[in-house]
Structure formats: C-alpha cells, structure tokens
N, C-alpha and C positions, 0 to 999 in steps of 0.2 A: 254682250247680250247673247243669250242662247235662243235658238229657234224652238218653238213648241214641239214637244215630242222627241227632242234630242237631249241626251244626257249631258250634264255639265262636265267639262273637263277639269281635271285636277290641276291646281296652280303649279307652275313650274318652279322648282327650287333653284334650278340653275340660273334662271333669269334674275332671281332675287339675290344671287351672289354676284353674277356677272356685271350688272349695272353699277352697283356701288364700287366694285373692283375697278372697272374701267374709269369711273369718275375719279377714284382715288389715284389711279395711275396718271391721269391727265393733270390733276392738281399737283402731283409730285413733280411732274415736269415743269409746271409753272413755278412752284416753290423751290425747285432744286438749287438755284444759286444761293438762296437765303438759307436753306437747310445746310448746305455744305460750306456756308459762310465765304463764298467767293466774292471778291471785291470788298472785303471788310472795311478797309481804310476809306475807299471811295464812298461807300454807303454811309459810314460814320460822318465823313466830312459833309456829305450832301444833306443828311437828315438829322444828324446829331443823336441818332439812336443806334443800338446794336442789333444784330440779327438773331439773337437768342429766341425770340418768340416764334420764329417761323416753324421750327420742328414741332413745338407744342400746338400751334394752331393747325398744322397739317394733320397731326394725330387726332386732335379734337374733331376736325371736320370729317376725317375718315371714320372715327367711331360713331359720329352722328349719322353719317350716310348708311352705315351698316345697321345701326339701331332702327332707323326709319324703315329700311328695307325689311328687317326682321318683323317689325310690328305690322307692316303692310302685308307681309306673307302670312302672318298669324291671322289677320282679319280675313284675308282671302280664303285661308284654309277653313276657318270656322264657317264662313258663308257657304263654301263648297260642301261641307259636311251637312249643313242644314238642308241645302237643296237636294243633295244625294239621298239624305235620310227621308225627305218628304216624298220623293218619287218612288220609294220602295214600298 
C-alpha cells in the first residue's frame, strides 16, 4: 500500500527472479539423491519404483515457479503503469 501523495515504486525484477531461484535451489537439494539416483537399489527394494521421475518433477516444479513469478511480475507491472499513468 502506498501513502497518499507518494509515487508508487516500480516492481523489482530482481525479487521476481530471486525467489523462484532460491526455491528451486532448495528443492534441488531435497531432490538431489533422487536426481542423481543415489541408493538406486535400496530405493527400488523399498518402494518397487525407480528414480526416473525425480528430474522431470523437479524441472516441472522449477518451470512452474518461474512461470508464476513471471505472471505475478506482469500483473504488478500493469498495475504500476496504471497507477503511475493516473497520477500524471
């Protein structure tokens, strides 16, 4: 929320890149053993499944995070332009 009489600040591009990148890095650490297929035999014996989906799931989650961030940035940019245009 902006105070009356104060110009709206432009949305930060850096934050819309930083947040999904940090979330992606954290998820990579969580999925790392599955992505690198460490403990393949133990995982197969315990679950009866292989570890192939881990990389695809991590990539899908990463793409989704960046897509959501890009859409949110676009919405904020449009709102900022409307507010900035109406004060001029």
